[in-house]
N, C-alpha and C positions, 0 to 999 in steps of 0.2 A: 559302587556295585550293589545291586538289589539282593536281599536275602533270597535263598532258594530252598527247595524242599529238604535239602540236607541239613539245614539249621533248625534248631528247636523253634516251634511255633507258639511260644508262650509269652510273647511280647504283650504288654498292655498299652504301650505308648510308642507310636511310630510317626515321626514327622519328617517327611522328605520334601516339604514345600520349598519353593524358590529355586530349585535345581532345574533350570529351564531345559537343559540338554539331557537330563536323566532319562526321560521317557519319550524323547523326540522321535516321532514316527512310529511309536509303539502303542499297542493297546494296553489297558491296565492288566497286569499279570494275574492270572487266575489263582495263583497260590496265595495271593493276599486275601482272597475271599475265604480261605481256610483258617485264617488266624483268628479264631473265634474268641480268644481271650482279650483281644484289643478293646480298649475303651476310648482310645484317641488315635485317629488315622487322618493325617493331613497330606494329601497329594496335590494341593493347590500349586499352580504355576510350575508344573513339572514337565509339561509338554506332551503328556499322554493324549492320545486321540482315539477316535472310534467310539464304539458303543460302551456305555457303562454296563458292566456285566450284571445280570440279575442276581448272580450268586453272591453279590456283595451284601445281599439281605441276610446272609448267614451270620453276619457280625452283629448279633442281637444285643451284645453288651456295650455297643458304642454309645458314648456320651457326646463325642465330637466327631463329625465327618466333614472334611474339607476336600471338595473336588473342583474348586473354582479355577477358572482359566483367565485368559487375557484377551482383549479385543483383537490383538494383532496375530493371534494363532488360531488354528482350526479348533473349533469347540468340541467338547465331548457331546455325544448324542445319547439322549435318554428317550427311548421310544415309549416308555412308561416309567412311573415311579412307584409301582406296586411293591418293589423290593424293599422300600422304606417302611412298609407297614409293620414288619416284625421288629423294628428298632424302637421298642416301647420306652427305652431309657434315654433316647436321643434328646440332647438339649440344644446342640448347635449344628446347623446344617448350612453348608456353604457350597452353592452350586452356580456361582456367578459365571456368566458367559457360556453356560451350557445350552445346547439346543434341545428345548422341550416342546418343539412345535407339534410333535405327535403324541405327547403325553396329555391327552384330552381330560383326564381325571386328576390332574396334578393337585388342584386345590382341594378336592374332596379327600384325596389321600393324605396330603400333608396336614390338613386341619384336624385329622384324627389322632395325631401324635400327642399324647397327654403331657409329656415332659418338655416339649419344644419351647425354648425361650428365645432363641436367636435364629432367624431365617434370612439368608441373603440370596436373592435371585437377580441381583443387578446384572445387566447386560444379557440376560437370557432372552431367548425367543420363545414366547408363550403362545399357545393356541387359544382360540375362542373357547369360552367355557360358560356354563350356566351357574350363576351364583347360588350357593346353597341357602335354603331358607333358614337353617340353623347352623351356627358356626361353633366349632368345638376347640378353637385355638385358646384353650383355657389358660395357658401359661405364657403365651407369646409376649415378649417385651421389646424385641428389636426386629424391625422389618426393613430390609433394604431392597428397593425395587427401582434403583436408578438405572437410566439408560436401557430400560427394558423395551423390547420390541414385541408387539402383539401381532398375531396373524389371524384374522385381519386387524388392521391398525385401529386403535381407539385413541381418543383425544380428551379423556376425562379420567378423574380419579375413581377407581372401582368402589362401589358403595360398601362392599364387605369390609374394607379397611376400617371404616368408621365404627364397626362393631367390636373392634379389638380393644376393649376397655382397659387392658393392662399394659398397653404400649407405652414404653418410655422413650424409644427412639424410632423415628420414621424418616426415611430418606427416599425422596421421589425425584431427585434432580435429573435434568436432561432427558425428559420424557415427552417433550413437545405437547404438554397438556395445555388446553386452551380454555377460554372462558374465565369466569370468576373463581376465586379460591372458594371451594365448597364449604358451606356452613356446617356440614356434618363433622367437621374437624373439632367442633366444640365438645363432642362426646369424649375426646381423648384427653381427659383431664389430668392424666398422670404424665403427659409428655414433658420430657426435659430437653430433647434434641429434635428439632424439626427443620428439615432441609427441603425446600421446594424450588431451589434455584435452577436456572437454565431451562425454564419452561416458557409458555406464552400466556400465563395468567394475565388478564387484561382488566381487572377490576381495581377498585381501591382496596386498601388493606382492611379486611372485614373486622368488625368489633369483636367477633368471637375469638380472634387470635389474642386480643388483649386480656381475655379471661383465662388464658392458660398460665396460671401464676407460677407453675413449677419450671417453666422454660428457662434453660440455661444457655442454649444455643438456638438462634433463630436466623435462618438464611433464606431470604426472599430475593436474592440478587439475580440479575440477568433475566428479568421478565418484562412485561409491559404494564406494570402497575402504575396507577396515576392517582391524583388527588393528594391530600395532605396527610401528615402523621397526626393521629389523635393524641390529645393530652393523656388518654388512657394508657399510652405507652409507659407512663410512669408507674403503672400497676405491676409491671414485670420486673419486680425488684430482685429476682434471682438471676437475671440475665448475666451471662459471662461473655457471650459473643453475639454481636448484632451486625448483620450484613444486609443492607438495602440497596446495594450498588446496582448500576446499570438498569435503572428504571426511568420512569417519567414523573416521579414524585416531585412535588413543588411545595411552595409555602415556607414558612419559618419552622425551625426545629422547636418543639415545645420545651418550655423551661423545666418541665417535669423530668426531662432527660437527666438532670442532675441527681434525681433520686436513685438512679441505677448505679448505686455505689459499688456493686459487686462485679462491674465490668472488668474482670481480671481472670487470668488463668495462670497455672504454674509456669508454662512455657510461652504463653501468648495471651496478651490482652488486646482486644480487637473491637473497633467500631468502624464500620465501612458504610459511608453514605455517598460514595463517589458516583459520578456520572448520573446525576438526576437534575432536577430544576429547582432545588432548594434555594431559598433566598434569606435575607436578613443577616444578622451577625451571630453565627453559631456559638461564639466564645462566651456569649452571655448565658448559655445553657450548660457549659462544660466545666465551669469553675471548680466544682466539687469532686470531679472524677480524678482523684489523686492517684488511683491505681491503674489508670488507663496507660497502656504502653504503645499501642498501635492505633493511630488515628488517620483514616483516609477519607477526605472530604473533597477530593479533587473534582474538577469539571462540574461545577454547579454555578449558581448565580449568587453565591454569598458575597456580601460586601460590608464595608465598614472599617473602622479603625481598631486595630489590635494593639493594646499597650502592655506594659510589664505586668500589671495586676491581672489581666485576663489570662496570662500564662503561668502565674506564680504557683498555682496548686497542681499543675501537671508534672509533678516531680518524677513520675515513673516513665514518662514518655521517651520512647526509643525510636519509633518510626512515625514520621509526620509527613503526609502528602496533602497539601492544601492548594496545589497548583490549579490554574485555570479558574480562579475566582478574582474578585476585585477588592482585595484587602489592602490596607495601608498599615505598615508596621511603624509604630512610633515608640521608640525606646531611647533611653539616654545613651550617651557615648561610652559610658562605663558599665552598662548593663551586662550582667553575667547570668544566663538562664539557670534555673534550678534543675534542669534536666540535662542528660547527656545523650544526644541523638546519635544513632547509627545511620539513619536514613532521613534525609531532608530534601523536600521539593516544594518550593514556594514560587514556582514559575508564575509570572504575570502579577505578582504582588508589587506594590510600590515600596521599595526598600532604600533606594539611593537617595541623594546622589553619591554619598560616600560609600566606599566598600565597607560592608558590615563588620565592625570590629568584634562583635560578640561571637562571630564564627571561630575566633581564635581559641575560645574556651571549649569548643566541641572537638576534643582531641580523639574521639572514637569514630568520627564520621567515615563512612565508606561510600556513601552516595550523596552528592551535592548537586541540587538543581536550583540555580539562581538565574535562569534565563528570563529576559524581558522584565527585569526588576528595577530599571531606571538608574543603574549605576553609571556615573560619569567620573570615573576615577581610574587609576592604574591598579594593577594587582600588587598588593604589598608583598615584600619579600618574606615576611613572617608566614604568609599563607602557605607557601611551598614548604617551608621548614616545619610548620606545625601539623601539616596534614599529609605526611608521606604515606599514611595508610589508606588514603582515599583511592577508590577503584573507579569511580565514575564522577566526572566533573563537567557540568554544563553551565557556562557563563555567556551563552550566545545571546544575540539580540539586545545588547546593551550599548553603551558608549565608552567602553573601556579603551584606554589609550596606552601608549608606551611601547617599549621594545622588550620582547620576551627574552632575548639573549642576555639582557642585563638583569633580568629578574630571576630566571632559572639558571642558577650557577652550575647545577649538575643535572643530567638527564633524570626525569621523573619516571616512576613506574606505574602511573595511573593507566588503567586499562582502556578507558574511554575518555577522550578529551574533546569537548566541543566549545570552541571559542569563536565560532563563526559570527559574522555580521556585527563587528565591532570596528574600532579604529586603530588596531594594532599595526605597528610598522617595523621597519628595519629588516634584518635578515631572519630567515626561518630558524627556529630554535633547534638545538640538538635533541635527539629522541632516544628514549630508553628502549632497550630490547623488548620490554614487557608491554609496550603499548600496542593495543589491537585495533583501535578505532581513533582516528585523528581528523578533525574537521576544523580547518583554519580559513575556510572560504569567506569571501566578502569582507576582506580587510585591506590593508595597504602594505602588505609585505612586499619587499622589492629585492633587487639584485638576483644573482644566480641561485639555484637550488643545489649547487655542486656540493657544498659542505654538508648540507642537510642529508643528501642522498648517498654520498660516497665516503664520508669521513667517519672514523671511530667505529668501525664495524668489525669486531673480531669474531662474530658469529652471526648467523642469519637472523634478520629482523622478523619479529612475530606479526608485524602490522598486517591487517586484513582490509581495512577501509581507509583510504587516503583521499581527502578532499581539500585541494588548494585552489579551487576555482575563484575567479573574480578577485585577483590580486594584481600586483604590478611586477610579477616575476618576469625575468628577462633572460636573454642568452639562449644557448642551446639546452635542450632537455638532456641532462647527464646520462651517460651510458653505464649506469651502475645497478641496474635493476636485478641483476643476478643475486644480489644480496637481500632481496625482498621476496622470497619464494612463495609466501602465503597470501599475497595481495589478491583480493577478490574484486574490489572496485578501486579505480583510479580516475579522479576527476581533476584535470588541469585546465579546464576551459576558461576562456576570457582572461588570458594573461598576454604576455608579449614574447612568447617563445619563438625562436627562429631556427632555421637549419633543418636537417633531415630527422626523420624518426629514429630514435635510438634502437639499434639492433637487439640489445639485451632485453628489451621488453618482450621479445619472443620467448624468453625463459619463464614467463609468469604462467605456469601451468594451471593455476587455480583461477586465473583472471576471467571474470564474467561480465564486467562492465567497464568500458574505456571511453572516456569523454575528453577530447582534446580540441573541441571546436573553438572557433573564434580566436585563433592565434595566427602566427605568420610562418607556419611550417611549409617547407618546400620539398621537392623531390617527388618520387613516384609512390604509388600505393605501397605501404610497408610490407615487404616480403617476409619479415620476421614474424608476422602475425599468423603465418601458416601453422605455427606450433601451438597457438592459443585456442585449442579446439573446444574449450568450455565457454567461449564468448557467447553471451546472450545479447549484449547491446554494444554497438560500435558507432561512435559519433566522431567523425573527422571533418565535419562541416566547417565552412567559413575559414579555410586556409588557402594556401597556394599550391596544393598538390596537383600533379599533372600526370600525363601518360594515360594508359588504358586501365580499366578495371580488370584485374587478372581473373582468369577462369577458375583458378583454385579457390577463390572466395566461396563459391558454392559447394566445392568439394571438401574443403578442409574445415569449414566452420558450420557444421550441421545443426548446431544448437541456436543459431542466430535468430533472434526475434525482432531486433531493431537494427536496421542498417541505414545510417544517415551520412551521406557524402556530399551534401548540398553545398553550393557556392564554392567550388574549386575550379580547376581547369582540366578535368578529366575529359578525354576524347576517345574516339573509337566507338565500337558497338557495345551495347549492353550484352554481356555474355549470357548465353542460354543457361549456363551452369548455375546462375542465381536461382533458377527454378527448382534446383535440388534442395533449396532451403524450405523444407516443408513446414517449419515452425515460424517462418517469417511473417510478422504482422504489420510492420511499418517499413516501407522502402521509399527513401527520399534521395533522389539523384538530381534534384532540380538545380538549375543555374550552373550547368557545366557546358561542355561542348560536345556532348555525345551525339553520335550520328547513327544511321542505319534504321532498322525497323524496330517497332515495339515488339518484344518477343511474344510469339503466340503461345509459348509454353507457360506463360503466367498462370494458366489454368491449373498448373500443378502446385501452386502455392496454397496448400491445403488449409493452413491456418486462416485463410481469408474466405473460407466457405462456411456455411451455417453449421454443417455437421461437425466440423473440427474446430470451430472458433472458440477461443478461450471464454470461459464464464467467470474467471477470477479477475477482480478489478485491478489487482496489483501484480507486478512482475518482480519477483524476489531474486536476489543473488545470495545464495547461501554460503556461509563461511564454513571451513573445515573444522575449526575449533569452537569450543563452547566454554566460555568463562562466565563468572558470576554476573558481571554488569556490562560486558562488551556485547556488541550486536551479534546475534546468531545469523541474521540476514539483513541485507539492505534492500531498500525499495528503489528499483530502477526508475529514473526519470529522464526525460528528453524534451528538447524544444521542438515543437512541431508547428508548421504553418498550415493551419486548417481554418476554413471559413474566412480566409483573407487576412488572418493575423497570426502572430507568433505567440504561443503560450507554452509554459512548462507543464508537461503532463507527467504525473507520477501515480497518484492514488487511483486513477482510472485508466492508466496506460494499458493494462491488460485487456481492456474492452475495446481498444482502438485498433482499427485496421485501415491502412492508408497506403496509396501508391501516388507519389508525386514525381513526375518526369518533366515538369514544366521548364520552359526557358532553356531548351537544348536545340539540337538541329536534327531532330528525328524526322524520318521520311516514311512514306508508305501509308497504308491504311491502318485504322484502329482494328486490331485482330478481333474477330468475333469470339474467339476462345476466352477473351477477358470477361465476357458476360457470364461465364461459369462461376465467377467469384461472387456468389450470392451473399457472402458475409462481409463484403468490402463496404466500409463506411465512407471513405473519401477518395476521390479519383480526380487527379489534376494532370492533364496532358496539354495545357495551354502553352502558347508561345513556341510552337514548333512548326514544322512544315508538312504536317499530316494531310493526306488527301483521302478521297473516297467518302462513303457514307458513314453515318453513325450506325453501328451494328443494330440490326432489328431486335436482337435479344436483350437489349439494354433494360427492358422492362422486367427481366428475370433477376436483376440485381437489386432485390427488394430491401437491402440494408443500406443503400446509398443515401447519405445525407447531403453531400455536396458533389457536384460535377462541374469541372471547368475545362471546356474544349475550346476556349476563345483563342483568337488570333492564330488560326491555322488556315488550311485551304480545303476544309471539309465541305462536301457538296451533298446534293440530294435533299430529301425532306427529313424533318425530324420524325423518327418513328413514333407512331401513335402509342406504342407500348410504354413510352416514357411516362405517360400519365398514371401508370400503375405504381410508381415509386412514391408511396404515401409518406415516407420519412424524409423526402427531399426538402431541404431548407434553403439551398442555394444552387442555382443553375446559371452557367454563363457559356453561351455558344456564340458570342458576338464576334464580328469580323471574320466570317468564313464565307463560303459560297452556298449557304443553305437557301432553300426556296420553299414556297408553298405555305400552307396554313399551319400556324402553331397549334399542336394538338390541344384539345380541350381536356382539362383535368382539374382536380381540386387544388393542386399545388401551383400548376404552371401559370395560371392567370394572376396569381398573387405576386409574382416576381416583377421586379422593376423592368421597364422597357429596355433599359441599357443592357440587359442580359441577352437581348436578341438583335441589337442594332448591327449595322454593317453587313447585312445579308439581304436577301430578296424574300423576306418573310412577311406575312400579314396575319391579321387577327389579334385579339387581345393577348398580352397587354400593350401591343403596339397600336398606335392610333391610325392604323391603315386597315381599311376593310378589304376583305378578299372579294374581288369582282367576280361576277357570274361566269366570265369566260376564263377564269383561272389565272389571269395575268396579275402579277404583283409588282410592287415598286420598292426600291431600296429606301429604307428609313435609317437616317444616321443619328437623329437626335441632336442635342446641343454639342455633343463632343464627337460627332461622327467623322469618318474619313471620306465622305462622299463629296458632291459638288457644293461648294459654299459660294453663293451668288454675290455676296459682298466683295469677296476677294476677286472674283471674276470681273465685276464691274470696275473695281479699283485698278486692275491690271489693264483693262481696255482703256480707261481714262488716262493712265500713265503713258501708254503707247501713243494714243492720239495726241496728247499734250506735247510729248517729246517730238513728234513729227511736225507739229505746228512751229516749233522752234528750229528744228534741224533743216527742214525742207527749204525755207528761204535762203539759208546759208549755203546750201548746195547749188541753188539756182543762181543767186546774185553774187558775183565776185566781189564787188565793192562792200557789200554788207559783211561778207566773210572776213575781209581785211580789217574792217572797223571793229568787229566782234573780238578777234584775237588780239588786236592792239589794246582793247579795253582789258582783257584778261592779263596781258603782260604788265599793264600799269598797276592793276590790283595786286599782283604777285610781288612787284617791286615794293609797294607800300607795306605789305605784310612782312617782308624780309627786313626792311628798315626798322619797323616797330619791334620785331623780335630781337635784333641786334642791340637796340637801345635798352630794352628790358634787361637783357643779360648783363650789359655794362653796369647798369644801376644796381 
């Protein structure tokens, strides 16, 4: 409860910060402005909204004023900041995420405060302003302008900042600043903390930065910096934290890096060079950094051999990520490191063939990344016993063999386990209730999953992501899914499951992605999926499912983005209710026995229009729980047949829009309404019984990359507007009843002639000229279905030859008797020879 007028107003210190609901929907109470004895007032993150009252200027004794907000809530509005002029004693002013877009004189006003040492305007909306010729920020030491929005926008560092000669800390992160790092920064010789990360600086690291000898923290991460690191980096001997990650820096790391002996902090020691293009062997420069505790050099071009001596002095190391490089670790079988790691990721190193025994000494590990490290061994029993505290384990993409049931004697509580793409075999292991993410795909696990799914469950399982794809699992899919209520993704594709779809899968209320393609499931479309209203992606392709596609699919699954029922035996009409799936991006019903017309309501598939099409490359399935090392979300992936081949789409699936109804028994005309889908990338209606013309409006489908209308009964001329499709990379209208001239366009004449054969078309790329009278001829090419004169001639020759033999036999009775007597004699000889052969 806030104090009111009935209480004494003699406070000097009032801190209400962090109480998000305290002022929700309220203006700052006016009575606070009467508490003139206050020296410290902090209302940051309290939810107050509306205008900052000008009466707050009455608090002339304030040393500290915190009115900062948060990006997710409505900001406080300051139409001016004149009220601050009376606060001559103010040392700290925190206005983060306030809307100052109408406070045109904010800089002139704030710079006149003689005692101000700390100013935070991060996340604020600031107006255009004229820089003062003289600046009176005589005491300012800390300036935070991160994530600041200017109206109108600017893309450079304001020059007035370089006049702040007493600055100790400057934060300008996430401001979309472009161009080179400005040279004016050399004037800030007292800087100890400089954060320019998350911008678009595109120069090399300027020499002026190497002259800031007092720097303790330097963060240039997540920019577009290029070039090499100068040896002058060794001059920054006061550095505690260095972050150059997420750039395009290259070359070797200077050996002078070893001079930075103070790379340490009380709570964090930190060196981050990750996601650049650095090369060479970094460990030649790191040997003397004995106080380094966090080292991140992942995703570079480092290479070379790392031995025991290279790591001997890194005695404080606790977090080590060197994944995505080309190192080879060569240590003795009895090596025990001098450090105790909590976080280890050496993905893509060469560590095998034996399972690394030195891991046994790292008994504080919580994160273990050993993917693609050349291990050709089984997982030793001691690993599970010595690392019960591990929360994340990735041993994928190795050659690990053996049976897990004989290795894991008891269920483990690792939150994330990835053993995919190995040679593990036998039955699936038992699972602890505490596992959230399990990937055993692409192994050789066999038999039923009955014990794994149904046994030893005294309480609901916490698992959210389950991937058992590409194994040798068999039998029916067990009906025990009610015990797994938190599952978000289930992938059982490419196994040998038979029988009907288990009804209890309908109990998975959190389910967002279900892949069971390429099995032997039978029965009708699973009615239990009515209850899985959160489904984003459903892949039941390559099974033996039959019956009709139910109308409720469009009604009960409103969040569906990917629907793949390819290569089953579904029949009947395509239900119009599918058109209610306004988020649908991929519809694959190919290779079934569907009949009827192509629904004209496809124009209602809004996600396939330019206005509503997704601009996010990935489709995520978000999990309800959030633990330290388990996945918060999974990336949805699916096998799509586009451009004539099947590929797994994941990282760009969100940008794909496709309709594939090929190889069915669809009738009628191509609906003109389908041309409203101007965001559609791939359209395949081939191998059906469609008639009528190609819709004139096809030229409006400007996003189309491939069109396949082949092997139908489509007639008329190809619409000239098709030449407007500038992104078209594949077109196939072969084997229809089309006629006339192929339209002239940039793309069309580059396609192979086979795309147009089996019609009555003329003009390039066909080798048939269009005659002046408009008559055309059918061109079949070397693989056509037209008249092949070789076979015609052979047939005529066979018939003529046959009658040359038969006709005399019909006319002359004596010839006929002699001929059949000869056949009887031959048959007798053959029987005699056959009997003799069998006897022998």
